[in-house]
N, C-alpha and C positions, 0 to 999 in steps of 0.2 A: 459641423463640428467634427474635429478629428478625434477618433478614439484611439488611445494608446494602451496596449495591454500592460498589465502589471507584471513585472518580473521580480522574482526573489532568488537570491543566491543561497543555496542550501548545501552544506557539506555532505557529499554523497558517500563518505567513508563508511564502509561496512553495511550499507543499506541492503545489498543483495545477499549478505551473509548472516544477518541477524534476524532471529525469529521475533516477530512483534508480540507474541504471546508470552514467551518465557525468557527472552533476551539471550538465548544460547546462540553462539556463532558456529556456522558450519559452511565450509566452502561448497559452492554450487557446482556440481559436475554433470547434472542432467538438466533437462528443460523444466523440471518441476522441483521446487524447493520443498523438501519433506523434513519435518522436525520430529524428534522423539516424543514431543508433547502432543502430537496429533495434527498440528497445523500443516496444511499443504496448499500450495498455490503455484501457478506458472511463474517462473523466475523473473520475467519482465514485469508482470503485474505486482509480484511480491516487492521488488525493488522500488517500483513507482509508488506503491502504497506507503512504504517506509519513508520515502522522501517526502511525500505529502504529510505524513504524521509528524515528521521532524519539523516541518514548517508550521503546521497547525497547532501542535501540542508541545513542541520543544523537545520531544523524545520519540523514539520509535515505539509505537503501541498499536494494538489491533484496531483497525477501522472496519466496522461491519459493512457488509455489502448493502447497497441501497435496496430497500424492500421494493418489490414489484407493486405497482399501482394497478388496481382493478377499477375499471370504469363501468358504470351502468348506463347503457345507451337506451334512452327513452325515445321511441318513435312517435 
């Protein structure tokens, strides 16, 4: 059986400039996006998360980082 990946077209306008927490726009001039509200992220990750949020929720909003899972190994 052939598996075909799903592709979605998402408008990328302002995804690297918009803060997902407060919706302020700011041009990115360094590797890190820093907003006056306290949000800070590497600009590539920031833009990718905003694109993901636009697809999942229809708007740019904060997506929390995945929590780390702890495993208990029983020998």
